[in-house]
N, C-alpha and C positions, 0 to 999 in steps of 0.2 A: 228595656229602658234606653232612651236616646242618650248618647254620650254628649256632654256639653261641648260646644264648638264656638270658635270666634269667627267673625266675618272678615273677608279680604277687602280692605279699603285703601291700602297704601301702595303708591307707585314708586318708581326708582328714585325720583327726587325726594320724596318723603323719607325713604329709607336712608339715603345718603345724609340728609340733614339730621336725622335722628342719631346716626353714627357720629357725625361731626359734633353735634351738641353734647354727646356723651364724652368724647375725647378731649375737645379743646378746653372745656371747663376744668376737667380733672387734671390735665397735664400742665397747662401753661400757668395756672394760678395757684396750684397746690404743691406740685412735686419738685420744683426746682430748688427750693430752700433746703429740704432734707438731703437731696442729692448732692448739693454743693457742700453740705456739712460732711458727707461721706467721702467725697473725692475732689473737692475744690473744682478747678477748671476742668479736671478730668471727667466731670459730668458730661462733657461733650462726647467723650469716648463712650461713656455709659449710655448716652442717648443713642449712639450708633449701634451698640450691642443690643440694647432693648428693642430697637427698630428691626434688627435682623431676626431676633427671636419672635417678635410680634408679627412680622411678615409671614414667618413659617406658620404661626398659629392662625393668622388670618386666612391663609390659603387653605389650611386644613378645615377651618370652620366653613369656608365658602364651599369646598368640595362636599362636605357632609350636608350642608344646608340644601344644596341642589337636589339631593336624593331624599332628604327627610324634611319636607317643608311643613313643619308643625311647630307649635309652641314648645318652649323649654330649652331650645338651643342644645348644648352639648349633653345635657341631661338626657334628652330624647335620643340624640345620636349615639351616646355611649350605650344606652339600653339596647338599641337596635343592632349595633355593630359588634358589641363586646359582651353584653349581658347586663342584667339588672343591677348587680353590685357596682359595676363600673359607672353606669349612669347615675346611680345614687350618690357615689362619692363625688362625681362632677357636680351634680345638682346641689349637694350639701355645701361643697366648697364655694360654689357660686353664690348661693343665698347668703351664707354668713359673711363671705368676703364683700359682697356688694351692699349688704347692710352697713358694713363699716365704710364703704365708699360713699354711701348716701350721707352718713354722718360727717365724713370729711368734706363733702361738697356743701352741706348745710353750714358747717363751721367756717369754711372758706368764704362763703357768701357773707356771713355775719362779720368776719374779720375785715372785709373790704367796705362793708356798708355802715357799721355802727361802732361806737366806742366799746372797749373791752367789757365793761359792766353789763352791757345789753346783749352781748353776743349769743349766749346760749338761749335766752328767751326768743330772740329774733330767729335763730336757727330753727327752733321748734316750730315757730309760726310759719316759716318757709316750707317745712316738711308737710304741715297740715294743708296749706294752700295748694301746693303742687299735687298732693294726693287727691285733692278735690278736682283739680284739672283732669287728672287721669281718669277719675270716676266717670266723667262725662264723655268718654270715648277717645279712641286712638287717633281719629282725625283731628280732634282738638289738640291732642298732644303734639302731633306733627306740625300743625299750624303755629302753635306757640314756639316750638323748637326752631322753625325756620326764622321767625322774627328775632329770636335770641341770638342765633348764629350770625346773622347779619350785623347786629349791634356789636357783638364780640369781635368780629373780624375788623370792623372799622376802628374800634378802640385799640386793638393790637397794632394796626397799621400806624396809628398815631404814636404808640409807644415805641415802635421800631424806628420811626422817623426822628423822634425826640432823642433816642439813644444814639442814632447815627450822627446827629448834629452836635452831640456833646464832645468834650475834649478828650474823653477816655479816662480810664482809671489808672491808679498807680500799680495795678496788677495786670500787666498786659498779657494777652493770650499768645503763648508760644508753645512750640512742640514739647519743650521740656516741662512746662507747667502742667501739661495734661496728665502727668504721671506722679504728681506730688503726693497723691493719696495712696499710691501703690495699687497693685492689681486687685487686692481685696476691696479697697475703697471704691475702685472703678466698677467692680462687679456689683457691689452693694448699691451704688448709685444707679446701675442699670436695673437692678431689681425694683428699686423705688420708682424709677422712671417708667418701668413697665406698667405701673398703675395708670400712666397717662394714655397708654395705647389700648386699654381694654374695652373702650367704648364700642368697638365694632361688634362686640357680643350682643349689644342691644338689638342690632339688626336681626341677628339669628334667632334670638329669643322671641321675636315677634313674627316668626316665619309663618304662622297661621293667619296673619292679618295682611300679608303682602300679596299683591296680584302677580301672577306668573312667577312664583318664587324660585323655580329652578333657574330662571334667567336673571331675575332681579336681584336676589340676595347676593350671589357671588360678585356681580358687578358693583353693587352698592358697597360691599365690604372693602373691596380693593380701592375704589374711588375715595371713600371716607378715610381710609388709612393713609393714602398718598397725600391727601390734602392736609391732614393733621400733622404728618411728619414735616412737611414744608414749613408750616406755621411754627412748630416746636423749635426747629433748627434756627430759624430767623430770630425768634424771641430769645432763645438761650444765648446766642452770640451777643445780641444787643444788651441784655441785662448784665452779663459778665463783663462786657467792655466798659460799662459805666460803674457798676458796684464792685467789681472784682469778686473773687470766690468768697472771701470772708464776709463781705457786705451782703452777698446773696444769701449765704447760709444763716446770717443773723436776722434777716428780715422776715416778718410774718406776711408781708405783702411786697415781694421783691420787684414786681413790675411797676407798681405805683412808686416805690422808692427810687427806682432807676429814672423814671420820668421826672420826679422832683429834683433829683441830683443833676439832671441834664440841663436844668435852667428853664425848662418849659413848664413852669408852675401852673399855667392856665390849663395844661393838658391833664394834670393829675386827676381832677374830678371826672374827666372823660374816661380815663383808664379804670377808675374805681367803679364807675357805672358799668363798663364793659366786663370787669371782673365779677361783679355781682350778677350780671346777666349770664355770664358763662357758667358760673357755679349753679345758678338756677336751672339753666338748660341741661347741664349734666345731671342734676338731681331729678329733674322731671323724667328724663329718659331712664335713669337708674331705677327709680321707683317702679316704672312700667316694666322693666326687665325682671326685677325681683318678683313682682307680682305674677308675671306670666310663668316664670320658672316654678314658683310655688304652686301655681294653678296646675301645671303639667305634672308635678310630683304628686299632688293630691289626687289628680285624676287617675294616676297609675297606682295609688295606694301607698306611696312612700311618705306622705304627710297626711294629716287628718282629712278625711273625705269632705268635710263641710267647706273646705277651702276650694273645692272643685265646683264652683258655681259661677255662672255667667249672668250678668244683669240682663233682664229681659228687654229693656229699652236701649241701654247704652252699649250692650255687647262687649263688656269688659269683665275680667275676673275680679269683681268688686270685693269679695271677701278676702281673697289673697292680697289684694292691694291695701285693704284696711289693716290686715295683720302686718304687712310690711311697714306701713307708716308707723304703727305702734312700736315695732321693734327698733326702727330708726330713731324714734324719739328717745327711747331708752338709751341707745348708743350715744346720742348727742349729749345726754346728761352725764354719761359715765366716762367717755374717752376724750383724749386730746387729738389735735389734727395730725401730728406726725405719727403717733401710735396707730391711728386709724389707717393711714396710708400703708404702713408696713404690714399690718394684719390683713388688709384688703389684698395687697399684692400676693401674699402667701396663698390665700384662698383662690384667687384668680389663676395663679400659676398652676395650682393643682387641677383646676378646671380645664385649662388648656393642655396639660399633660395628657389627660384622657382624650381630648380632641385629636391630638397628634397621633396617639396610638390607634384610635379608631379610624382616622383617615388613612394611616399607613396600611391598614389591613384591607382597605377597599380594593376591589379588583374590577377589571373589565371597563365597561362604559362609564362606571361611576368615577373613574380616575380623571382628574383634570390637571394635576400638578405633579412634578417629580417626587419620588420617595424621599430624596435628599432634603427637601424643604420640611417634611414632617419629622425626619430624624433630627435636623438642626433645631426645630421647634421643641421637640421633646427633651433633648439634652439641655437646651437653653433653659427650659422651665425648671428642671431639676437643679441646675447650677445656680440660677438666680435665686431660686427659693431657699437654697442652703446658705447663701451669702447675705440674706436679709438680716437686719438687727436680730440678735438672739431672742429678744423678748417676743418679737413677732413670730419667730419660728416656734418657740415653745407654746405660745398661745394658739397658733394655728394647728399644731399637732394635737393639743388638748381638745380643741373644738372638733377636729376630725374624729378623735376617739369617742367623744360624746355622741356624734352622729352615727358611728358604727354601732355603738351599744344600743342606741334608740332603735335602729332598724332591726337588730337582732331580737330585741324584746318584742317588737311588732310581729316579726315572723314566728316567734315562739307562741305568741298569743293566738296566731292564726293556725298553729299546728304545723308550721313549716320551718323547723329549726335549721334546715340545711342552707347552704350558701348560695343556692340557685334561685331563691325566691325573689 
């Protein structure tokens, strides 16, 4: 029987835009408010810490992707480098964490686009519509993502300009103010802001659809990461300079609030359009990533085998994507935005912990980056994961336990109760 496979249609530019579309929507418009609540202006230090950890993770992912150009990202890399259980834990953490990310992006879109009473229905409609876009092929996903990223960058440029023209806040940014939340608050903000950098994983999970993956994926990951970091830093300083830490923490839409407070009232609708577009771009890429990881796990027998199907015309894992859409809709109904961000960060940090361990063990021609980067990435994943809000840690551990029990039951049913299956 022929193993289902995806076709390679994406170039370097497509991959970079998919990564940017995932990161910019997640970070700029969703994560600053809870991070400010944890650390105040110290979120800027948290952003730097998150960037260091994320860079270690990005280089580990790039190194692994160059050797294993297949769908599934770290799920596939963990299986190949460390064994089936490692890959499974990474894949499970990714799927459950990114389902929460999808819910967060859908709710962020609705928060910027419509009044509160309409937000959950509109969020569900967005999930359904973007699931349909993904159904019709990865090239359409890439084309839509390019257009969205351009709109978002223009809106953010307006927001930064408006904030720079404002008179400033009563809470000026000083060296002393960066530590008012204490070290724990700063680390918690870093864990929450890590949510913003996880978009480069979308590039790796689509490794089976990228042309010349050994060359394209590592370059795309580093380029997307660098571009997103520059945007995050500029916007974070701009918003804090206008709203201050308390105003940023209290706002459901801090960038739009900063523009309104700057006096450029005409620009607020532009920013809201950009925020909505960014959230949709992230959601589009996230659904694609969850679907492809689910497809890879099903193809290897770690999820129900009926998910391992490729549409004969559109060449996408359509059943896995439909399942992902249904799970995201359930999450949108049940969770709030800030809870979704914390839970997502836990799952994704677990995913990248496996990536760093797998990359650390690579030898010879497979090595592209120093071992130190993987060590920093792994220690950072553990540290940031443990300093997330306790509710997120408890929920994350519980879901991991459920995943482990599920796989044990599957192995027992197959007559392979040992841990090597």
